[in-house]
Residue, then its C-alpha position, 0 to 999 in steps of 0.5 A: m493800852h500800853r500793851f497795844r503800842p507795839l502793834i499800833i506802831a508796827a501797823g503805822l509802819a506797815l501803812l507807811a512802807p508802801a508810800a515810801a516805796s511808791a514815792q521813791s518808784g515815782l521818782v524814777g518814773r519822772s526822770i528826764r533822760l539826758a543825751p548820753i556822754e560818750l567817752s572815745a578816744g580823740k572824740p568830743l565828750a558832748e555836743a553842746p552844754y546841758e541845760l538843767e533845773t534845780g529840783k528836777y529828777y535826770r538820768l544821765p547815761i555814760r558810755s565808753d567804747g573801750s578805745q582807751e581807759m578814761a575817767l570824768a571827774g567833777a567834785e564841784f558838779f557832784r558836790n551840787v546834785w543829789i545823786n539817787e543812784v549809779v547803775i553799772n551792769r544792773i547793779e544799783i549803787r547808792p553813794l553818799g557822793l562822788d569825785s569821778i567815774e572811770f571806765d577801764a573797758e567798753g561799758e555804760a553807767t547811768i546816774t541819776f541825780v537832782p541838781i540842788r544849786p544853780g551854777r555852772f559845773e564841768l565834768r572833765i577827762p582829768g589832765t586835759t584842757a581842750p573844751s572837747q574834753r569836758v561837759v558843761f552843765e548850766v543849772k538854773g534855779 
C-alpha cells in the first residue's frame, strides 16, 4: 500500500486542479463592472460614490487621458479589500497589497477586488483636498 501512496496523492491532486481553476474562472465570470474612474487634469474623478457590498466581486477600470501625471492613493481602501489582480496592458499582477497607482501617461489599469469590511473608504489624488479629486466607496455589510 505504501508504494502506491505517491500515485494516489498525485491522482488526487490532478482531480483537484481543474476544480481550483474552475473556481477562479467562475469568480472572474461573476464580477460586477463598476463605472470607470477617469483621470484627467481639472476634471472630477467620479460622478457619485460607489455603493458596494462585502463579499461581492468587482471590476474597476481606471483610465488616464495622459493630460497630466496623476496618481490615486488610498491605503485604507486597499487594506479593506481583497485584491484579486491588477491588469495593465494585458499583464496580470497579483499583489499582496497596494497603496497607490500612478499614471505617467495615457493608459488603463483594471483592478478586480472583493470588499472584506464595511465602511466608507476613499481613493484620492495625493496632495489634493477638493471633493472632486476623490472617489468614495460606501461598503455595506
